[in-house]
N, C-alpha and C positions, 0 to 999 in steps of 0.2 A: 780567140781563143777559148775551146774547148775542153775540161778535163772529166774522164769516166773513171770513179771507182765504185767499186760493190753495190753500181746500182744507181750512182748517184752522178747527175751530169752538172758541172758548174762553170759559170761562162759570166763573164763581164758585161754588163749595158750601162756602160759609163760609169758611174758612180756604185749603181748597184751589181751586187754578187747573187747570181740568179742562180738558184738550186733545185735540181728537177730530179724529184722520184722517178726514176725510171726502170723500173723492174717488173716486164708486161707476163712474167710466166709467172709471179707471184699478187697479181692486180695490183702492185705498186705495197706490198705488205713491207713491213720493218723487220729485215733480220735483226741480229747484232752486230755483226760487221756495218752493213748499213749504218744504223745508228749511231757506231762508234766512228764512222768517215764522216758523219753530220757534224759530229763532236768536233773532227779536225777541223772543218770546213769553216765550222763557226769562228773557231781560235783563228784561225788564218786570216779570218773576213776583220776580226777585232784588230786583228795585228797591222792592216794596212790603213796606212794614214788616206788615202783616196779613195777607200769603199767609205759609203755613206748611209748604207743599209742592206739587208739580206731579204730577199724575196725566194721564199720557199713554196713551190709548187708540183703538180703532176705530170705524168707523161699522159696523154690522150685527153678524152674529153669524157671518159665513165668514172674514174677511179681517182680519187686523189691519195688514199691509202687504205689499204683494207686490215688496217691494225698491226697486230705483230705477226711474223710471218711464222703460222703452225708448223709447216715444215722443219722450220730451223727449230721450233719448241721440240719437236717430235721426241728426241731422244732426252730431253729431260724432263719427261713426265713422272717417269719412277723413279727420278733419282731426288737423292736427298736434298741436295744443294740447288735441285731443278730451279725451283720458285726466287732463289738469291739469284742466280743467275739472269733471270727474266727481268727482275727487280733493278737489277743494274743499268737497262736501258732507260731508266728516270736520269740516270746522268744526263742525259740526251737532250730533255725536256728543260733541265736546270740550266745545260748550257745555253738554249736559246734566251732562258731568261739572263744569262749570266753575260750573255755576249754583248760587247760595248754599243753596238749598231741596233736600230730598230730593225727588229725582223716582223717581217709581213707574211703572213700566210694566203697566197692567191689559190680558192679554192677552186678546181675548175670541174671536179665530180665529187661522188659520192665517197665521204668519210665513214669508216666503221671503228668501234673499238680505242686501238691505238692510236688511230689514225686521227680520233678526234681529241685525243689528250697530247697530243702533238699542235691541232691547231688550238689549244686551250694555254698552250704554254707561249704562242705568240704574242706581241704586242698588239698587232692589228690583223683583222680577217677579212678579207673579202670574198665573199662567195658569189659564185654564179645560179643564175636562175634557175638552173636545172636541179642543181647540186642539192643531197639531201645530207644528212648529220646522223648517225647510229650508232647510240653506245650500246654494244649488245654484249657486255660482260656478262652480265645476268645469266647469258644464253648459253655462253661457255660455262657454266658454271664456279665464275670466278667475279671477283669485282675491278674496280680501277686498282693498277697498282704504282704507275708511273706519276703521281700526284695529280691525276687528273679530276679526280674526284672533291678535292682541296680544293682545285681552281676553279670547277663548275660551280660548288657553293660558293667562291668569291665572284663569279662571275653572274650566276642569276638565283642565287637564293636557297635554300634548304628545300624547300615545299617544290620549286622548278626543277631542282636537280634530281630532286626524289622521283618525280615525275619520269623524268628522261629517263634515269638509273635503272627503275623497275618497272617501265612498261616497254623501254628498249624499242622503242617504234622510232621510225625515220622520221625526220623533223625537216621541214621543208623548208626553202631557203626565209622567204617572208616571215614565217614564224619564229625561224631561228635569231633572223633580226630584231622581232617583238619581244622577244625572251631578254637578248641582249647578248645572245650568244658569240655575235659576229658584227662587225662595224657595218657594214655596207653589203648591199645586194646588185650585183651588174648582171647584165646581159649575157647571153652564152658565149663561150671564149673572149670576155672581156677582162677578164680578172686580174690577168699577168699586166693589158694595159696601163689599167688603173692602178696596180701596185708600182708601176713605173712612174706612172705621174705624181702619185703621193709623193715618192722618193725626191722627186724634182721639187716638189715644196719643203718637202724636208730641210732639203740641204742649202734653202736660202739663210738657214738659222746655224749658228758656229756649231759644230761636229763635239765639241767639249759639254756645249750646252745641252745639246740631246743628250749626249753619252749622261751629263748629270741628273739630265731631268729621268732618264731609264733608270739609275741607280737609286734613285729616291723613288720612285713607285715601288721598285724591288724591296726598297727597305722596310718601307711602310707595308707592305705584304708579308715580308718575313715576321716583322713584328706580332701579325693578328695571328700567325700561322703556328705557332708555337710549336708543338712537336705532331702537328698534323700529318706532314709527310710518313713519318714514322707509324703511326697508328695506322695510317691507309696500307701502308709496305705489310704490316702485321696481318691485317686482315686478308690481304690476299694470299700470302704464305699460307696460312690456315686454311684456304681453298684449293691451293693446288696440288693436285696429284688424288684429290679424294674422287670418287665414285660420280657425282654428278659432272667434273671437269674432265675425268676419262670417257664417260658417255659424252658428252658435247665433239671430244676429240675421234672418236669414234665415229661417232657421225658424220664429222666434217670429211674423213678420210673415203669412209663409204661410198660419201656421194662422188667426191673426185676419181675411184678407181674404174 
């Protein structure tokens, strides 16, 4: 059985909860409603004793997630609380980390901005060989806002993180693997299949043991992070709605008019 709400398709594949971002009109971008729905789906998966892992993928072969949905954000650009409303979507990334089950990103296409932040929150990342990752926050006159900057530094170190964020270049699959951004690279069309195979290996072990290991890893990271997420959010808020951000938004909509 497949349920679809707010651009997410949720289905069971044996012990796996497979969540597909399916918003073709927005290139699988994340709206506020989509992010909130993903949180709910993760909570339900955690509460299901028969579930052993969550796999998140995108519909189609072109785009995994094109960041945050700028059409959804447009009314917030000139609002004093606009940055706060967008920053609240970071709770979805925390929900991925807090989920009792391992969360695997099966990245079947390009990821941009907030799509990369989602990937960084996942426990394991399987990237198809044609896919690319692009941190394009600077191009939008912004910084990371959902904890992605903190997680990027954790994963690849400050110098490599600086290169990814400063240059905003598309990172090819094999380069992403060499940087430590992803767990493995697979042929085109194989990411979900590989993720399901990994779940088959995970479920050989007790559910409580895997949940405990995930909790341990999360708590170790939390000790090291201190107030990093708060500082990251402050930088994002300081840039929101400023001239560079407004110009980038105007350019985006001009290209699509």
